[in-house]
C-alpha atoms as an extended CHARMM CRD file, in Angstrom:
* protein
*
       116  EXT
         1         1  UNK       CA              0.0000000000        0.0000000000        0.0000000000  PROA      1               0.0000000000
         2         2  UNK       CA              2.8770000000        2.3710000000        0.7260000000  PROA      2               0.0000000000
         3         3  UNK       CA              4.3860000000        2.0350000000       -2.7550000000  PROA      3               0.0000000000
         4         4  UNK       CA              0.9810000000        2.6300000000       -4.3420000000  PROA      4               0.0000000000
         5         5  UNK       CA              0.4710000000        5.6980000000       -2.1450000000  PROA      5               0.0000000000
         6         6  UNK       CA              3.8760000000        7.1030000000       -3.1410000000  PROA      6               0.0000000000
         7         7  UNK       CA              3.1780000000        6.5700000000       -6.8440000000  PROA      7               0.0000000000
         8         8  UNK       CA             -0.2830000000        8.1340000000       -6.7000000000  PROA      8               0.0000000000
         9         9  UNK       CA              1.0150000000       10.9800000000       -4.5230000000  PROA      9               0.0000000000
        10        10  UNK       CA              3.8880000000       11.7250000000       -6.9130000000  PROA      10              0.0000000000
        11        11  UNK       CA              1.5590000000       11.7510000000       -9.9100000000  PROA      11              0.0000000000
        12        12  UNK       CA             -0.8880000000       14.0390000000       -8.1270000000  PROA      12              0.0000000000
        13        13  UNK       CA              2.0020000000       16.2340000000       -6.9960000000  PROA      13              0.0000000000
        14        14  UNK       CA              3.2000000000       16.6290000000      -10.5810000000  PROA      14              0.0000000000
        15        15  UNK       CA             -0.2640000000       17.7640000000      -11.6680000000  PROA      15              0.0000000000
        16        16  UNK       CA             -1.2330000000       19.8550000000       -8.6320000000  PROA      16              0.0000000000
        17        17  UNK       CA              2.0570000000       21.5620000000       -7.7960000000  PROA      17              0.0000000000
        18        18  UNK       CA              1.0580000000       24.5540000000       -9.8990000000  PROA      18              0.0000000000
        19        19  UNK       CA             -1.6190000000       25.4180000000       -7.3330000000  PROA      19              0.0000000000
        20        20  UNK       CA              0.3100000000       27.2890000000       -4.6330000000  PROA      20              0.0000000000
        21        21  UNK       CA              0.3060000000       25.6470000000       -1.2010000000  PROA      21              0.0000000000
        22        22  UNK       CA             -3.0030000000       23.7910000000       -1.6180000000  PROA      22              0.0000000000
        23        23  UNK       CA             -1.9330000000       21.5580000000       -4.5280000000  PROA      23              0.0000000000
        24        24  UNK       CA              0.9400000000       19.8510000000       -2.6710000000  PROA      24              0.0000000000
        25        25  UNK       CA             -1.1570000000       19.6520000000        0.4920000000  PROA      25              0.0000000000
        26        26  UNK       CA             -3.9630000000       17.8800000000       -1.3720000000  PROA      26              0.0000000000
        27        27  UNK       CA             -1.5660000000       15.4540000000       -3.0500000000  PROA      27              0.0000000000
        28        28  UNK       CA              0.0980000000       14.6230000000        0.2740000000  PROA      28              0.0000000000
        29        29  UNK       CA             -3.3070000000       14.2970000000        1.9340000000  PROA      29              0.0000000000
        30        30  UNK       CA             -4.5290000000       11.7720000000       -0.6480000000  PROA      30              0.0000000000
        31        31  UNK       CA             -1.2950000000        9.7970000000       -0.3830000000  PROA      31              0.0000000000
        32        32  UNK       CA             -1.6130000000        9.8180000000        3.4150000000  PROA      32              0.0000000000
        33        33  UNK       CA             -5.1690000000        8.5030000000        3.2260000000  PROA      33              0.0000000000
        34        34  UNK       CA             -4.0640000000        5.6580000000        0.9700000000  PROA      34              0.0000000000
        35        35  UNK       CA             -1.1020000000        4.7820000000        3.2010000000  PROA      35              0.0000000000
        36        36  UNK       CA             -3.0270000000        5.0450000000        6.4670000000  PROA      36              0.0000000000
        37        37  UNK       CA             -1.4240000000        5.8220000000        9.7940000000  PROA      37              0.0000000000
        38        38  UNK       CA              0.4200000000        8.8460000000       11.0710000000  PROA      38              0.0000000000
        39        39  UNK       CA              4.0030000000        7.7220000000       10.4030000000  PROA      39              0.0000000000
        40        40  UNK       CA              3.1300000000        6.2190000000        7.0250000000  PROA      40              0.0000000000
        41        41  UNK       CA              1.2900000000        9.3950000000        6.0520000000  PROA      41              0.0000000000
        42        42  UNK       CA              4.3130000000       11.5390000000        6.9490000000  PROA      42              0.0000000000
        43        43  UNK       CA              6.6920000000        9.3070000000        5.0270000000  PROA      43              0.0000000000
        44        44  UNK       CA              4.4770000000        8.9320000000        1.9630000000  PROA      44              0.0000000000
        45        45  UNK       CA              3.6330000000       12.6460000000        1.8420000000  PROA      45              0.0000000000
        46        46  UNK       CA              7.2760000000       13.6740000000        2.0170000000  PROA      46              0.0000000000
        47        47  UNK       CA              8.4480000000       11.1130000000       -0.5480000000  PROA      47              0.0000000000
        48        48  UNK       CA              5.6640000000       11.8810000000       -3.0120000000  PROA      48              0.0000000000
        49        49  UNK       CA              6.4400000000       15.6020000000       -2.7400000000  PROA      49              0.0000000000
        50        50  UNK       CA             10.1330000000       15.0610000000       -3.2960000000  PROA      50              0.0000000000
        51        51  UNK       CA              9.6630000000       12.6370000000       -6.1880000000  PROA      51              0.0000000000
        52        52  UNK       CA              7.0490000000       14.9070000000       -7.7920000000  PROA      52              0.0000000000
        53        53  UNK       CA              9.4450000000       17.8570000000       -7.6210000000  PROA      53              0.0000000000
        54        54  UNK       CA             12.2720000000       15.8710000000       -9.1790000000  PROA      54              0.0000000000
        55        55  UNK       CA             10.0360000000       14.5600000000      -11.9850000000  PROA      55              0.0000000000
        56        56  UNK       CA              8.7400000000       18.0090000000      -12.8450000000  PROA      56              0.0000000000
        57        57  UNK       CA             12.2520000000       19.4910000000      -12.7330000000  PROA      57              0.0000000000
        58        58  UNK       CA             13.5140000000       16.8400000000      -15.1330000000  PROA      58              0.0000000000
        59        59  UNK       CA             10.6510000000       17.6210000000      -17.5010000000  PROA      59              0.0000000000
        60        60  UNK       CA             11.2030000000       21.3860000000      -17.2910000000  PROA      60              0.0000000000
        61        61  UNK       CA             14.9690000000       21.0350000000      -17.7790000000  PROA      61              0.0000000000
        62        62  UNK       CA             14.3240000000       18.9490000000      -20.8870000000  PROA      62              0.0000000000
        63        63  UNK       CA             11.8900000000       21.6090000000      -22.0910000000  PROA      63              0.0000000000
        64        64  UNK       CA             14.6350000000       24.2430000000      -21.6760000000  PROA      64              0.0000000000
        65        65  UNK       CA             17.0240000000       22.1490000000      -23.7730000000  PROA      65              0.0000000000
        66        66  UNK       CA             14.3400000000       21.6280000000      -26.3880000000  PROA      66              0.0000000000
        67        67  UNK       CA             13.6680000000       25.3630000000      -26.5430000000  PROA      67              0.0000000000
        68        68  UNK       CA             17.3830000000       26.0060000000      -27.0160000000  PROA      68              0.0000000000
        69        69  UNK       CA             17.5840000000       23.4840000000      -29.8610000000  PROA      69              0.0000000000
        70        70  UNK       CA             14.6000000000       25.0570000000      -31.6080000000  PROA      70              0.0000000000
        71        71  UNK       CA             16.1320000000       28.5380000000      -31.4920000000  PROA      71              0.0000000000
        72        72  UNK       CA             19.4540000000       27.1060000000      -32.6520000000  PROA      72              0.0000000000
        73        73  UNK       CA             22.9120000000       28.5840000000      -32.7770000000  PROA      73              0.0000000000
        74        74  UNK       CA             24.7550000000       30.2520000000      -29.9480000000  PROA      74              0.0000000000
        75        75  UNK       CA             21.8030000000       32.3360000000      -28.6610000000  PROA      75              0.0000000000
        76        76  UNK       CA             19.5890000000       29.2340000000      -28.5380000000  PROA      76              0.0000000000
        77        77  UNK       CA             22.2480000000       27.1990000000      -26.7550000000  PROA      77              0.0000000000
        78        78  UNK       CA             22.8550000000       29.9690000000      -24.2380000000  PROA      78              0.0000000000
        79        79  UNK       CA             19.1430000000       30.4240000000      -23.5690000000  PROA      79              0.0000000000
        80        80  UNK       CA             18.5710000000       26.6860000000      -23.2030000000  PROA      80              0.0000000000
        81        81  UNK       CA             21.5620000000       26.4230000000      -20.8530000000  PROA      81              0.0000000000
        82        82  UNK       CA             20.3780000000       29.3200000000      -18.7140000000  PROA      82              0.0000000000
        83        83  UNK       CA             16.8640000000       27.9030000000      -18.4630000000  PROA      83              0.0000000000
        84        84  UNK       CA             18.2230000000       24.4490000000      -17.6370000000  PROA      84              0.0000000000
        85        85  UNK       CA             20.5950000000       25.8350000000      -14.9840000000  PROA      85              0.0000000000
        86        86  UNK       CA             17.9330000000       27.9560000000      -13.3120000000  PROA      86              0.0000000000
        87        87  UNK       CA             15.4380000000       25.1060000000      -13.2370000000  PROA      87              0.0000000000
        88        88  UNK       CA             18.0780000000       22.5680000000      -12.2620000000  PROA      88              0.0000000000
        89        89  UNK       CA             19.2410000000       24.7830000000       -9.4050000000  PROA      89              0.0000000000
        90        90  UNK       CA             15.7350000000       25.0710000000       -8.1200000000  PROA      90              0.0000000000
        91        91  UNK       CA             15.3040000000       21.2950000000       -7.8690000000  PROA      91              0.0000000000
        92        92  UNK       CA             16.5300000000       21.3500000000       -4.2690000000  PROA      92              0.0000000000
        93        93  UNK       CA             14.2680000000       24.2110000000       -3.2470000000  PROA      93              0.0000000000
        94        94  UNK       CA             11.3080000000       22.7150000000       -5.0880000000  PROA      94              0.0000000000
        95        95  UNK       CA             11.8440000000       19.3060000000       -3.5220000000  PROA      95              0.0000000000
        96        96  UNK       CA             12.0910000000       20.8830000000       -0.0820000000  PROA      96              0.0000000000
        97        97  UNK       CA              8.9700000000       23.0250000000       -0.6170000000  PROA      97              0.0000000000
        98        98  UNK       CA              6.8700000000       20.2180000000       -2.0590000000  PROA      98              0.0000000000
        99        99  UNK       CA              8.2970000000       17.6740000000        0.3640000000  PROA      99              0.0000000000
       100       100  UNK       CA              7.3800000000       19.7280000000        3.4200000000  PROA      100             0.0000000000
       101       101  UNK       CA              3.8910000000       20.5530000000        2.1310000000  PROA      101             0.0000000000
       102       102  UNK       CA              3.3850000000       16.9210000000        1.1440000000  PROA      102             0.0000000000
       103       103  UNK       CA              4.5440000000       15.8950000000        4.6150000000  PROA      103             0.0000000000
       104       104  UNK       CA              1.9420000000       18.1500000000        6.2540000000  PROA      104             0.0000000000
       105       105  UNK       CA             -0.7860000000       16.8880000000        3.9060000000  PROA      105             0.0000000000
       106       106  UNK       CA              0.2990000000       13.3010000000        4.5340000000  PROA      106             0.0000000000
       107       107  UNK       CA              0.1550000000       13.9280000000        8.2810000000  PROA      107             0.0000000000
       108       108  UNK       CA             -3.4930000000       14.9680000000        8.1030000000  PROA      108             0.0000000000
       109       109  UNK       CA             -4.3320000000       12.2640000000        5.5690000000  PROA      109             0.0000000000
       110       110  UNK       CA             -2.6880000000        9.6370000000        7.7440000000  PROA      110             0.0000000000
       111       111  UNK       CA             -5.0090000000       10.5020000000       10.5990000000  PROA      111             0.0000000000
       112       112  UNK       CA             -7.9940000000        9.3840000000        8.5190000000  PROA      112             0.0000000000
       113       113  UNK       CA             -8.8990000000        5.7220000000        8.3550000000  PROA      113             0.0000000000
       114       114  UNK       CA             -7.1300000000        4.1130000000        5.3450000000  PROA      114             0.0000000000
       115       115  UNK       CA             -8.9490000000        3.0750000000        2.1910000000  PROA      115             0.0000000000
       116       116  UNK       CA             -9.0900000000       -0.6900000000        1.8750000000  PROA      116             0.0000000000
């Protein structure tokens, strides 16, 4: 059940992270409900937030490289590199932000009786 909760939480996190504060909380909450239990909810919420942040950062970094290849030449390469570096540097902050909000959501979700 924990692996399923992490997978569902990470997928929800990738889709809902654009909604400030409430998106990661909801994703962590749902993952915590699936996992059941306080400790499991904390763990699943944090891991789904962290994994969701890493997945979205990988996608956005690839999008920056793709944009640079479309523009071509030195300006395109420089722009793609800058976008990739900025997004890549924010992976740690994004994982921390989403991980903590997912942890809080997982805490509250873990307090609810698990879905069986």
